[in-house]
Each structure stands twice: as C-alpha cells, then as structure tokens.
DSSP file (Angstrom, degrees, kcal/mol; ACC not computed):
  #  RESIDUE AA STRUCTURE BP1 BP2  ACC     N-H-->O    O-->H-N    N-H-->O    O-->H-N    TCO  KAPPA ALPHA  PHI   PSI    X-CA   Y-CA   Z-CA
    1    1 A M     >        0   0    0      0, 0.0     4,-2.4     0, 0.0     5,-0.2   0.000 360.0 360.0 360.0 -44.0  164.1   51.9  -35.2
    2    2 A D  H  >  +     0   0    0      1,-0.2     4,-2.4     2,-0.2     5,-0.2   0.889 360.0  50.4 -64.6 -38.2  163.8   48.2  -35.7
    3    3 A A  H  > S+     0   0    0      2,-0.2     4,-2.4     1,-0.2    -1,-0.2   0.886 110.4  49.5 -66.6 -38.6  167.6   47.8  -35.3
    4    4 A T  H  > S+     0   0    0      2,-0.2     4,-2.6     1,-0.2    -2,-0.2   0.911 112.1  47.6 -67.3 -41.9  167.7   49.8  -32.2
    5    5 A L  H  X S+     0   0    0     -4,-2.4     4,-2.5     2,-0.2    -2,-0.2   0.901 112.5  49.5 -65.1 -41.1  164.8   47.8  -30.7
    6    6 A S  H  X S+     0   0    0     -4,-2.4     4,-2.2     2,-0.2    -2,-0.2   0.904 112.4  47.9 -64.0 -41.6  166.5   44.5  -31.6
    7    7 A T  H  X S+     0   0    0     -4,-2.4     4,-2.5     2,-0.2    -2,-0.2   0.919 111.7  49.9 -65.5 -43.5  169.8   45.7  -30.1
    8    8 A L  H  X S+     0   0    0     -4,-2.6     4,-2.5     1,-0.2    -2,-0.2   0.906 111.3  48.4 -62.4 -42.6  168.0   46.8  -26.9
    9    9 A I  H  X S+     0   0    0     -4,-2.5     4,-2.6     2,-0.2    -1,-0.2   0.895 111.7  50.7 -64.2 -40.3  166.3   43.4  -26.6
   10   10 A A  H  X S+     0   0    0     -4,-2.2     4,-2.4     2,-0.2    -2,-0.2   0.916 111.9  46.6 -64.4 -43.4  169.6   41.6  -27.2
   11   11 A V  H  X S+     0   0    0     -4,-2.5     4,-2.7     2,-0.2     5,-0.2   0.931 114.2  47.0 -65.3 -46.0  171.3   43.7  -24.5
   12   12 A V  H  X S+     0   0    0     -4,-2.5     4,-2.8     1,-0.2     5,-0.2   0.911 113.2  49.9 -62.3 -42.3  168.5   43.2  -22.0
   13   13 A G  H  X S+     0   0    0     -4,-2.6     4,-2.6    -5,-0.2    -2,-0.2   0.904 111.3  48.4 -62.4 -42.4  168.4   39.5  -22.8
   14   14 A T  H  X S+     0   0    0     -4,-2.4     4,-2.4     2,-0.2    -2,-0.2   0.934 113.7  46.3 -64.2 -46.2  172.2   39.2  -22.3
   15   15 A L  H  X S+     0   0    0     -4,-2.7     4,-2.4     2,-0.2    -2,-0.2   0.907 113.6  48.8 -63.0 -42.4  172.0   41.1  -19.0
   16   16 A L  H  X S+     0   0    0     -4,-2.8     4,-2.5     2,-0.2    -1,-0.2   0.907 111.5  49.9 -64.4 -41.6  169.1   39.0  -17.8
   17   17 A G  H  X S+     0   0    0     -4,-2.6     4,-2.4    -5,-0.2    -2,-0.2   0.896 111.1  49.2 -63.2 -40.4  170.9   35.8  -18.8
   18   18 A S  H  X S+     0   0    0     -4,-2.4     4,-2.4     2,-0.2    -2,-0.2   0.905 111.7  48.8 -65.3 -41.7  174.0   36.9  -16.9
   19   19 A A  H  X S+     0   0    0     -4,-2.4     4,-2.2     2,-0.2    -2,-0.2   0.923 112.8  46.9 -65.4 -43.8  172.0   37.8  -13.8
   20   20 A V  H  X S+     0   0    0     -4,-2.5     4,-2.5     2,-0.2    -2,-0.2   0.912 112.6  50.1 -64.9 -42.3  170.1   34.4  -13.8
   21   21 A T  H  X S+     0   0    0     -4,-2.4     4,-2.5     1,-0.2    -1,-0.2   0.908 109.8  51.2 -61.5 -42.2  173.4   32.5  -14.4
   22   22 A H  H  X S+     0   0    0     -4,-2.4     4,-2.4     2,-0.2    -2,-0.2   0.920 110.1  48.9 -61.1 -44.5  175.0   34.4  -11.5
   23   23 A V  H  X S+     0   0    0     -4,-2.2     4,-2.2     1,-0.2    -2,-0.2   0.928 112.9  47.4 -62.4 -45.7  172.1   33.5   -9.1
   24   24 A F  H  X S+     0   0    0     -4,-2.5     4,-2.4     1,-0.2    -1,-0.2   0.891 111.7  50.4 -64.5 -39.0  172.2   29.8  -10.1
   25   25 A Q  H  X S+     0   0    0     -4,-2.5     4,-2.7     2,-0.2    -1,-0.2   0.906 110.0  50.1 -66.0 -40.7  176.0   29.7   -9.7
   26   26 A R  H  X S+     0   0    0     -4,-2.4     4,-2.5     2,-0.2    -2,-0.2   0.914 111.7  48.5 -62.8 -41.8  175.8   31.3   -6.2
   27   27 A T  H  X S+     0   0    0     -4,-2.2     4,-2.3     2,-0.2    -2,-0.2   0.919 112.6  47.7 -63.6 -43.9  173.1   28.8   -5.2
   28   28 A A  H  X S+     0   0    0     -4,-2.4     4,-2.3     2,-0.2    -2,-0.2   0.901 112.3  49.6 -65.3 -41.3  175.2   25.9   -6.5
   29   29 A D  H  X S+     0   0    0     -4,-2.7     4,-2.6     2,-0.2    -2,-0.2   0.913 110.5  50.2 -62.8 -43.0  178.3   27.2   -4.7
   30   30 A R  H  X S+     0   0    0     -4,-2.5     4,-2.7     1,-0.2    -2,-0.2   0.911 111.0  49.0 -62.8 -42.2  176.3   27.6   -1.5
   31   31 A R  H  X S+     0   0    0     -4,-2.3     4,-2.6     2,-0.2    -1,-0.2   0.914 111.2  49.6 -63.1 -42.1  175.0   24.0   -1.8
   32   32 A A  H  X S+     0   0    0     -4,-2.3     4,-2.4     2,-0.2    -2,-0.2   0.911 112.4  47.4 -64.1 -41.6  178.5   22.7   -2.4
   33   33 A Q  H  X S+     0   0    0     -4,-2.6     4,-2.5     2,-0.2    -2,-0.2   0.913 112.4  49.2 -65.7 -42.4  179.9   24.5    0.6
   34   34 A D  H  X S+     0   0    0     -4,-2.7     4,-2.4     2,-0.2    -2,-0.2   0.906 112.0  49.1 -62.6 -41.7  177.0   23.3    2.8
   35   35 A F  H  X S+     0   0    0     -4,-2.6     4,-2.4     2,-0.2    -2,-0.2   0.918 111.5  48.6 -64.1 -43.8  177.6   19.8    1.6
   36   36 A A  H  X S+     0   0    0     -4,-2.4     4,-2.3     2,-0.2    -2,-0.2   0.903 112.3  48.8 -63.8 -41.4  181.3   20.0    2.3
   37   37 A A  H  X S+     0   0    0     -4,-2.5     4,-2.5     2,-0.2    -1,-0.2   0.907 111.5  49.6 -65.0 -41.2  180.8   21.4    5.8
   38   38 A A  H  X S+     0   0    0     -4,-2.4     4,-2.3     2,-0.2    -2,-0.2   0.896 111.3  49.3 -64.9 -39.9  178.2   18.7    6.6
   39   39 A Q  H  X S+     0   0    0     -4,-2.4     4,-2.4     2,-0.2    -2,-0.2   0.899 111.2  49.3 -66.3 -40.0  180.7   16.0    5.4
   40   40 A Q  H  X S+     0   0    0     -4,-2.3     4,-2.4     2,-0.2    -2,-0.2   0.919 111.7  48.4 -65.4 -43.1  183.5   17.5    7.5
   41   41 A L  H  X S+     0   0    0     -4,-2.5     4,-2.6     2,-0.2    -2,-0.2   0.902 111.0  51.4 -62.9 -41.1  181.2   17.6   10.6
   42   42 A R  H  X S+     0   0    0     -4,-2.3     4,-2.6     2,-0.2    -2,-0.2   0.928 110.8  47.7 -61.0 -45.6  180.2   14.0   10.0
   43   43 A A  H  X S+     0   0    0     -4,-2.4     4,-2.2     1,-0.2    -2,-0.2   0.902 112.3  49.5 -63.9 -41.0  183.8   12.9    9.7
   44   44 A E  H  X S+     0   0    0     -4,-2.4     4,-2.7     2,-0.2    -2,-0.2   0.910 111.2  49.1 -65.1 -41.7  184.7   14.8   12.9
   45   45 A R  H  X S+     0   0    0     -4,-2.6     4,-3.1     2,-0.2     5,-0.3   0.924 109.3  52.4 -63.0 -43.3  181.8   13.2   14.8
   46   46 A M  H  X S+     0   0    0     -4,-2.6     4,-2.3     1,-0.2    -2,-0.2   0.928 112.5  45.8 -57.2 -44.7  182.8    9.8   13.6
   47   47 A Q  H  X S+     0   0    0     -4,-2.2     4,-2.7     2,-0.2    -2,-0.2   0.930 115.0  45.7 -65.4 -46.5  186.3   10.3   14.8
   48   48 A V  H  X S+     0   0    0     -4,-2.7     4,-2.5     2,-0.2    -2,-0.2   0.933 115.6  45.9 -64.3 -46.5  185.2   11.8   18.2
   49   49 A Y  H  X S+     0   0    0     -4,-3.1     4,-2.4     2,-0.2    -1,-0.2   0.904 114.5  48.0 -64.9 -40.8  182.6    9.1   18.8
   50   50 A S  H  X S+     0   0    0     -4,-2.3     4,-2.4    -5,-0.3    -2,-0.2   0.924 111.8  49.5 -64.7 -44.6  185.0    6.3   17.8
   51   51 A D  H  X S+     0   0    0     -4,-2.7     4,-2.4    -5,-0.2    -2,-0.2   0.909 111.8  49.3 -60.7 -42.4  187.8    7.7   20.0
   52   52 A F  H  X S+     0   0    0     -4,-2.5     4,-2.7     2,-0.2     5,-0.2   0.934 110.1  49.8 -63.8 -45.7  185.4    7.9   23.0
   53   53 A A  H  X S+     0   0    0     -4,-2.4     4,-2.2     1,-0.2    -1,-0.2   0.915 113.1  47.2 -60.4 -42.8  184.1    4.4   22.5
   54   54 A G  H  X S+     0   0    0     -4,-2.4     4,-2.3     2,-0.2    -1,-0.2   0.895 111.7  50.6 -64.9 -39.7  187.7    3.1   22.4
   55   55 A A  H  X S+     0   0    0     -4,-2.4     4,-2.5     2,-0.2    38,-0.3   0.897 111.6  47.2 -66.3 -40.2  188.7    5.1   25.4
   56   56 A V  H  X S+     0   0    0     -4,-2.7     4,-2.7     2,-0.2    -1,-0.2   0.885 110.8  52.0 -69.9 -37.2  185.8    3.8   27.5
   57   57 A A  H  X S+     0   0    0     -4,-2.2     4,-2.0    -5,-0.2    -2,-0.2   0.922 113.1  44.9 -63.3 -43.0  186.5    0.2   26.4
   58   58 A D  H  X S+     0   0    0     -4,-2.3     4,-2.5     2,-0.2    -2,-0.2   0.902 112.1  52.6 -64.8 -40.8  190.2    0.7   27.5
   59   59 A F  H  X S+     0   0    0     -4,-2.5     4,-2.3     2,-0.2    -2,-0.2   0.906 108.2  50.8 -61.3 -42.7  189.0    2.3   30.7
   60   60 A R  H  X S+     0   0    0     -4,-2.7     4,-2.3     2,-0.2    -1,-0.2   0.916 110.1  49.6 -62.2 -43.2  186.7   -0.6   31.4
   61   61 A R  H  X S+     0   0    0     -4,-2.0     4,-2.4     1,-0.2    -2,-0.2   0.917 111.6  49.4 -61.1 -43.1  189.6   -3.1   30.9
   62   62 A G  H  X S+     0   0    0     -4,-2.5     4,-2.5     1,-0.2    24,-0.2   0.857 108.9  52.3 -64.2 -35.9  191.8   -1.0   33.2
   63   63 A Q  H  X S+     0   0    0     -4,-2.3     4,-2.3     2,-0.2    -1,-0.2   0.894 109.3  49.5 -68.5 -39.2  189.0   -1.0   35.8
   64   64 A Y  H  X S+     0   0    0     -4,-2.3     4,-2.7     2,-0.2    -2,-0.2   0.937 111.8  48.8 -61.3 -46.3  188.8   -4.8   35.7
   65   65 A D  H  X S+     0   0    0     -4,-2.4     4,-2.8     1,-0.2     5,-0.2   0.919 110.1  51.5 -60.8 -43.5  192.6   -5.0   36.0
   66   66 A R  H  X S+     0   0    0     -4,-2.5     4,-2.1    16,-0.2    -1,-0.2   0.921 110.6  48.3 -59.3 -44.6  192.5   -2.7   39.0
   67   67 A W  H  X S+     0   0    0     -4,-2.3     4,-2.3     1,-0.2    -2,-0.2   0.931 113.3  46.9 -62.1 -45.9  189.8   -4.7   40.7
   68   68 A H  H  X S+     0   0    0     -4,-2.7     4,-2.1     1,-0.2    -2,-0.2   0.895 111.4  50.3 -66.5 -39.8  191.6   -8.0   40.1
   69   69 A R  H  X S+     0   0    0     -4,-2.8     4,-2.5     1,-0.2    10,-0.3   0.892 112.3  48.0 -65.4 -38.0  195.0   -6.6   41.3
   70   70 A R  H  < S+     0   0    0     -4,-2.1    -2,-0.2    -5,-0.2    -1,-0.2   0.890 110.7  51.7 -67.3 -38.5  193.3   -5.3   44.5
   71   71 A D  H  < S+     0   0    0     -4,-2.3    -2,-0.2    -5,-0.2    -1,-0.2   0.866 113.2  45.5 -65.5 -35.7  191.6   -8.7   45.0
   72   72 A E  H  < S-     0   0    0     -4,-2.1    -2,-0.2     1,-0.2    -1,-0.2   0.944 140.2 -12.1 -72.1 -49.5  195.0  -10.5   44.7
   73   73 A D    ><  -     0   0    0     -4,-2.5     3,-1.7    -5,-0.2     6,-0.4  -0.698  57.3-166.7-158.1  95.3  197.0   -8.2   46.9
   74   74 A P  T 3  S+     0   0    0      0, 0.0    -3,-0.1     0, 0.0    -4,-0.1   0.763  94.1  41.0 -60.3 -25.8  195.6   -4.8   48.1
   75   75 A D  T 3  S+     0   0    0     -5,-0.1    -5,-0.1     4,-0.1    -2,-0.0   0.367  94.1 111.8-102.4   5.3  198.9   -3.6   49.3
   76   76 A G  S <> S-     0   0    0     -3,-1.7     4,-1.7    -7,-0.2     3,-0.3  -0.315  77.2-116.9 -82.1 162.0  201.0   -4.9   46.4
   77   77 A P  H  > S+     0   0    0      0, 0.0     4,-2.7     0, 0.0     5,-0.2   0.811 112.7  61.2 -65.9 -29.5  202.9   -3.0   43.8
   78   78 A A  H  > S+     0   0    0      1,-0.2     4,-2.5     2,-0.2     5,-0.2   0.898 104.8  48.4 -64.9 -38.5  200.7   -4.5   41.0
   79   79 A H  H  > S+     0   0    0     -6,-0.4     4,-2.2   -10,-0.3    -1,-0.2   0.918 111.4  50.0 -66.2 -42.1  197.6   -3.0   42.6
   80   80 A F  H  X S+     0   0    0     -4,-1.7     4,-2.2     2,-0.2    -2,-0.2   0.936 113.1  46.0 -60.8 -46.8  199.3    0.4   42.9
   81   81 A E  H  X S+     0   0    0     -4,-2.7     4,-2.5     1,-0.2    -2,-0.2   0.905 112.4  50.2 -63.7 -41.9  200.4    0.3   39.2
   82   82 A S  H  X S+     0   0    0     -4,-2.5     4,-2.4     1,-0.2   -16,-0.2   0.857 109.0  52.8 -67.1 -32.8  197.0   -0.9   38.0
   83   83 A R  H  X S+     0   0    0     -4,-2.2     4,-2.1     2,-0.2    -1,-0.2   0.917 109.4  48.4 -66.7 -43.1  195.4    2.0   40.0
   84   84 A L  H  X S+     0   0    0     -4,-2.2     4,-2.2     2,-0.2    -2,-0.2   0.924 112.8  48.4 -61.0 -44.1  197.7    4.5   38.3
   85   85 A E  H  X S+     0   0    0     -4,-2.5     4,-2.7     1,-0.2    -2,-0.2   0.903 109.3  52.7 -64.3 -40.4  196.9    3.1   34.9
   86   86 A A  H  X S+     0   0    0     -4,-2.4     4,-2.2   -24,-0.2    -1,-0.2   0.889 109.1  49.9 -62.6 -38.3  193.2    3.1   35.6
   87   87 A H  H  X S+     0   0    0     -4,-2.1     4,-2.0     2,-0.2    -1,-0.2   0.892 110.5  49.8 -67.2 -38.8  193.4    6.8   36.6
   88   88 A R  H  X S+     0   0    0     -4,-2.2     4,-1.9     2,-0.2    -2,-0.2   0.934 112.4  47.1 -62.8 -45.6  195.3    7.5   33.4
   89   89 A L  H  X S+     0   0    0     -4,-2.7     4,-2.5     1,-0.2   -30,-0.2   0.849 108.2  56.3 -66.2 -33.7  192.6    5.7   31.4
   90   90 A R  H  X S+     0   0    0     -4,-2.2     4,-2.8    -5,-0.2    -1,-0.2   0.924 106.5  50.3 -61.8 -43.6  189.9    7.6   33.3
   91   91 A G  H  X S+     0   0    0     -4,-2.0     4,-2.3     2,-0.2    -2,-0.2   0.897 110.4  49.3 -61.6 -40.6  191.5   10.9   32.2
   92   92 A T  H  X S+     0   0    0     -4,-1.9     4,-2.1     2,-0.2    -1,-0.2   0.922 113.0  46.7 -64.1 -44.0  191.6    9.7   28.6
   93   93 A A  H  X S+     0   0    0     -4,-2.5     4,-2.3   -38,-0.3    -2,-0.2   0.892 111.5  51.3 -65.7 -39.3  187.9    8.7   28.7
   94   94 A L  H  X S+     0   0    0     -4,-2.8     4,-2.3     2,-0.2    -2,-0.2   0.902 108.2  51.9 -65.1 -40.5  186.9   11.9   30.4
   95   95 A H  H  X S+     0   0    0     -4,-2.3     4,-2.0     1,-0.2    -1,-0.2   0.917 109.7  50.1 -60.0 -42.6  188.7   13.9   27.7
   96   96 A G  H  X S+     0   0    0     -4,-2.1     4,-2.2     1,-0.2    -2,-0.2   0.885 107.8  53.5 -62.5 -38.9  186.8   11.9   25.1
   97   97 A L  H  X S+     0   0    0     -4,-2.3     4,-2.5     2,-0.2    -2,-0.2   0.908 106.7  51.9 -62.6 -41.7  183.5   12.7   27.0
   98   98 A F  H  X S+     0   0    0     -4,-2.3     4,-1.6     1,-0.2    -1,-0.2   0.908 109.1  50.3 -60.8 -41.4  184.3   16.4   26.8
   99   99 A R  H  X S+     0   0    0     -4,-2.0     4,-1.5     2,-0.2    -1,-0.2   0.899 109.1  51.2 -64.3 -40.0  184.9   16.1   23.0
  100  100 A V  H  X S+     0   0    0     -4,-2.2     4,-2.5     1,-0.2     3,-0.3   0.925 108.0  53.0 -61.5 -43.5  181.5   14.3   22.7
  101  101 A Q  H  < S+     0   0    0     -4,-2.5    -1,-0.2     1,-0.2    -2,-0.2   0.844 110.1  49.1 -60.6 -33.2  179.8   17.1   24.6
  102  102 A L  H  < S+     0   0    0     -4,-1.6    -1,-0.2    -5,-0.2    -2,-0.2   0.805 122.2  28.6 -76.4 -29.2  181.3   19.6   22.2
  103  103 A I  H  < S+     0   0    0     -4,-1.5    -2,-0.2    -3,-0.3    -3,-0.2   0.646  87.6 109.0-112.1 -16.6  180.3   18.0   19.0
  104  104 A A     <  -     0   0    0     -4,-2.5     3,-0.0    -5,-0.2    46,-0.0  -0.324  49.8-157.0 -67.3 143.7  177.2   16.0   19.5
  105  105 A S  S    S+     0   0    0      1,-0.1     2,-0.4    48,-0.0    -1,-0.1   0.598  76.2  54.3 -93.7 -12.5  174.0   17.3   18.0
  106  106 A A    >>  -     0   0    0      1,-0.1     4,-1.3     0, 0.0     3,-0.6  -0.963  69.7-142.2-126.6 139.3  171.6   15.5   20.4
  107  107 A T  H 3> S+     0   0    0     -2,-0.4     4,-2.9     1,-0.2     5,-0.2   0.785 101.9  66.5 -67.1 -25.7  171.6   15.6   24.2
  108  108 A A  H 3> S+     0   0    0      2,-0.2     4,-2.2     1,-0.2    -1,-0.2   0.874  99.9  50.2 -63.0 -35.9  170.7   11.9   24.1
  109  109 A V  H <> S+     0   0    0     -3,-0.6     4,-2.2     2,-0.2    -1,-0.2   0.926 112.4  46.1 -67.3 -44.5  174.1   11.1   22.7
  110  110 A V  H  X S+     0   0    0     -4,-1.3     4,-2.7     2,-0.2    -2,-0.2   0.916 112.7  50.3 -63.9 -43.7  175.8   13.1   25.4
  111  111 A D  H  X S+     0   0    0     -4,-2.9     4,-2.4     1,-0.2    -1,-0.2   0.903 110.8  49.2 -62.4 -41.1  173.7   11.5   28.1
  112  112 A A  H  X S+     0   0    0     -4,-2.2     4,-2.3     2,-0.2    34,-0.3   0.892 111.8  49.1 -65.6 -39.2  174.5    8.1   26.8
  113  113 A A  H  X S+     0   0    0     -4,-2.2     4,-2.3     2,-0.2    -2,-0.2   0.930 112.1  47.9 -64.7 -45.0  178.2    8.9   26.8
  114  114 A R  H  X S+     0   0    0     -4,-2.7     4,-2.7     1,-0.2    -2,-0.2   0.902 111.2  51.2 -62.2 -41.7  178.1   10.3   30.3
  115  115 A H  H  X S+     0   0    0     -4,-2.4     4,-2.6     2,-0.2     5,-0.2   0.913 109.8  49.2 -63.6 -43.4  176.2    7.2   31.5
  116  116 A A  H  X S+     0   0    0     -4,-2.3     4,-1.9    26,-0.3    -1,-0.2   0.912 112.8  48.2 -62.4 -41.9  178.7    4.8   29.9
  117  117 A Y  H  X S+     0   0    0     -4,-2.3     4,-2.0     2,-0.2    -2,-0.2   0.933 112.8  47.7 -63.4 -46.5  181.6    6.8   31.5
  118  118 A E  H  X S+     0   0    0     -4,-2.7     4,-1.2     1,-0.2    -2,-0.2   0.909 111.6  48.7 -65.0 -43.1  179.9    6.8   35.0
  119  119 A L  H  < S+     0   0    0     -4,-2.6     4,-0.4     1,-0.2     3,-0.2   0.879 111.5  50.6 -64.9 -36.2  179.1    3.1   35.0
  120  120 A T  H >< S+     0   0    0     -4,-1.9     3,-1.1    -5,-0.2    -1,-0.2   0.876 105.9  56.5 -67.5 -36.4  182.6    2.3   33.9
  121  121 A S  H 3< S+     0   0    0     -4,-2.0    -1,-0.2     1,-0.2    -2,-0.2   0.796 103.0  55.9 -63.4 -28.3  184.0    4.4   36.8
  122  122 A E  T >< S+     0   0    0     -4,-1.2     3,-1.6    -3,-0.2    -1,-0.2   0.555  78.3  95.6 -83.9  -7.8  182.0    2.4   39.3
  123  123 A I  G X  S+     0   0    0     -3,-1.1     3,-1.9    -4,-0.4    -1,-0.2   0.873  78.1  56.4 -54.6 -44.7  183.5   -1.0   38.3
  124  124 A P  G 3  S+     0   0    0      0, 0.0    -1,-0.3     0, 0.0    -2,-0.1   0.692  94.7  69.3 -65.2 -14.2  186.2   -1.0   41.1
  125  125 A R  G <  S+     0   0    0     -3,-1.6    -2,-0.2    -4,-0.1    -3,-0.1   0.523  70.7 121.3 -79.9  -3.7  183.6   -0.6   43.8
  126  126 A A    <   -     0   0    0     -3,-1.9     3,-0.1    -4,-0.2     6,-0.0  -0.341  53.4-154.3 -62.0 138.6  182.2   -4.1   43.2
  127  127 A G  S    S+     0   0    0      1,-0.1     2,-0.3    -2,-0.0    -1,-0.1   0.648  71.2  16.5 -90.7 -16.6  182.4   -6.3   46.3
  128  128 A S  S  > S-     0   0    0      1,-0.1     4,-2.7     0, 0.0     5,-0.2  -0.923  82.8-100.0-147.6 170.4  182.6   -9.7   44.6
  129  129 A K  H  > S+     0   0    0     -2,-0.3     4,-2.5     2,-0.2     5,-0.2   0.841 122.9  54.6 -64.3 -31.9  183.3  -11.3   41.2
  130  130 A T  H  > S+     0   0    0      2,-0.2     4,-2.3     1,-0.2    -1,-0.2   0.935 110.8  44.3 -65.7 -46.2  179.5  -11.6   40.7
  131  131 A E  H  > S+     0   0    0      2,-0.2     4,-3.1     1,-0.2     5,-0.3   0.892 112.1  54.1 -63.8 -39.4  179.1   -7.8   41.3
  132  132 A L  H  X S+     0   0    0     -4,-2.7     4,-2.8     1,-0.2     5,-0.2   0.933 109.8  46.6 -59.5 -46.7  182.1   -7.1   39.1
  133  133 A S  H  X S+     0   0    0     -4,-2.5     4,-2.2     2,-0.2    -1,-0.2   0.911 114.2  47.4 -63.3 -42.9  180.6   -9.1   36.2
  134  134 A A  H  X S+     0   0    0     -4,-2.3     4,-2.3     2,-0.2    -2,-0.2   0.927 114.3  46.1 -64.7 -45.3  177.2   -7.4   36.6
  135  135 A Q  H  X S+     0   0    0     -4,-3.1     4,-2.4     1,-0.2    -2,-0.2   0.916 112.9  49.9 -65.4 -42.5  178.7   -3.9   36.8
  136  136 A G  H  X S+     0   0    0     -4,-2.8     4,-2.4    -5,-0.3    -1,-0.2   0.883 110.0  51.6 -62.4 -37.9  181.0   -4.6   33.9
  137  137 A G  H  X S+     0   0    0     -4,-2.2     4,-2.7    -5,-0.2    -2,-0.2   0.902 109.3  49.4 -64.8 -41.5  178.0   -5.9   31.9
  138  138 A R  H  X S+     0   0    0     -4,-2.3     4,-2.4     2,-0.2    -2,-0.2   0.908 111.6  49.3 -63.5 -40.9  176.0   -2.7   32.6
  139  139 A A  H  X S+     0   0    0     -4,-2.4     4,-2.0   -20,-0.2    -2,-0.2   0.911 111.8  48.6 -64.6 -41.6  179.0   -0.6   31.6
  140  140 A K  H  X S+     0   0    0     -4,-2.4     4,-2.2     2,-0.2    -2,-0.2   0.922 111.6  49.3 -64.3 -44.1  179.3   -2.6   28.3
  141  141 A D  H  X S+     0   0    0     -4,-2.7     4,-2.2     1,-0.2    -2,-0.2   0.894 109.8  51.9 -62.0 -40.1  175.6   -2.3   27.6
  142  142 A A  H  X S+     0   0    0     -4,-2.4     4,-2.2     1,-0.2   -26,-0.3   0.889 109.0  50.2 -64.3 -38.6  175.7    1.5   28.2
  143  143 A L  H  X S+     0   0    0     -4,-2.0     4,-2.4     2,-0.2    -1,-0.2   0.899 109.5  50.9 -66.5 -39.1  178.6    1.8   25.8
  144  144 A E  H  X S+     0   0    0     -4,-2.2     4,-2.2     2,-0.2    -2,-0.2   0.874 108.5  52.3 -65.2 -36.4  176.7   -0.1   23.2
  145  145 A T  H  X S+     0   0    0     -4,-2.2     4,-2.4     2,-0.2     5,-0.2   0.920 109.0  50.2 -63.3 -43.4  173.7    2.2   23.7
  146  146 A F  H  X S+     0   0    0     -4,-2.2     4,-3.2   -34,-0.3     5,-0.2   0.936 109.5  50.9 -58.7 -46.0  176.0    5.2   23.2
  147  147 A I  H  X S+     0   0    0     -4,-2.4     4,-2.4     1,-0.2    -1,-0.2   0.896 109.4  50.7 -61.3 -40.6  177.3    3.6   20.0
  148  148 A T  H  X S+     0   0    0     -4,-2.2     4,-1.2     2,-0.2    -1,-0.2   0.932 114.9  42.4 -62.3 -46.0  173.8    3.0   18.7
  149  149 A L  H  X S+     0   0    0     -4,-2.4     4,-1.0     1,-0.2     3,-0.2   0.906 114.4  51.0 -67.9 -40.9  172.8    6.6   19.3
  150  150 A A  H  X S+     0   0    0     -4,-3.2     4,-0.8     1,-0.2     3,-0.5   0.880 104.5  57.5 -65.5 -36.8  176.1    8.0   18.0
  151  151 A S  H >< S+     0   0    0     -4,-2.4     3,-0.5     1,-0.3     4,-0.3   0.858 104.8  51.3 -64.4 -32.4  175.7    6.0   14.8
  152  152 A S  H 3< S+     0   0    0     -4,-1.2     3,-0.5     1,-0.2    -1,-0.3   0.765 104.7  58.7 -72.9 -22.8  172.4    7.7   14.1
  153  153 A D  H 3< S+     0   0    0     -4,-1.0    -1,-0.2    -3,-0.5    -2,-0.2   0.667 107.1  46.3 -78.7 -16.4  174.0   11.1   14.7
  154  154 A V    <<        0   0    0     -4,-0.8    -1,-0.2    -3,-0.5    -2,-0.2   0.387 360.0 360.0-106.5   3.1  176.6   10.5   11.9
  155  155 A R              0   0    0     -3,-0.5    -1,-0.2    -4,-0.3    -2,-0.1   0.456 360.0 360.0 -88.7 360.0  174.1    9.2    9.2
C-alpha cells in the first residue's frame, strides 16, 4: 500500500511538473514572439519615417530649384526640367506619406507628416525671395516636428 501511494504521488508530481513546465515554456515563447514582432515593427517604422524625412528634404530642395529656375527664366528649358524633377520628387514624398499613414501608431505622427508635405508643396507659390525663405523655413520646421514625433513612436 505504501509503495502504491508513493508511486501514485511520484506520477502525479511528474505530471504536474510537466504541465507547469509546459505552461511556463508557452509563456516564454509568447513573450519572445511578441518581443520579436515589436522589434520588427520598430525597425520598419524607423525605415519608413527615415525614408519619408529624406524624401521631403529632397522634395524641398527640388521646390527651391524649381522656384529659382522660374525666377531666372520662366520659359527656359531649365525651368521645365526643374518642374519635372519637382513633380518626380513630389511623387516620391507622397509615396512616403502613404507609407507613414500605413505604419504610424499615432494620428499626430500622420498629421505632422501631412503638414510637412503640404508646406513643402507650397514653396513654388512664393512671390519673392523673402516669401520663399519664409515658406521654406516653415516647411523645414514642420519636417523637424514630424521627426520629433516619429522618434517618440519608435522608442
């Protein structure tokens, strides 16, 4: 009787130990998977936000070039070429904005990205070099605001 009870206690203890170990392993695996997914999302956000910031910076440079070529000779081939390049850069920046909209976790980040894109789009409408400088400064500040918000989204 004592041997049977001892054997029964040993079997129950072994089964209970196996069940507890299984539960702990599942929990540890789930945590590891969640951590890996969070790290991957963080890396993707870093890439998307960085790409967008670079595209908007290039777009702003293209908008400045477009304004200056138009100021020099509105009917010249340089103005035409700079306008085409500005449109290409606008498309790249818009594509980056779409990617930000898809991956951002906060609407404030998307709003800041949209604002930076819109202010950059308005640069060629400046009527003078003073207006150009002011508009370009606003676009640059908006991009810096986006970068600040985006950096908090990847931490």
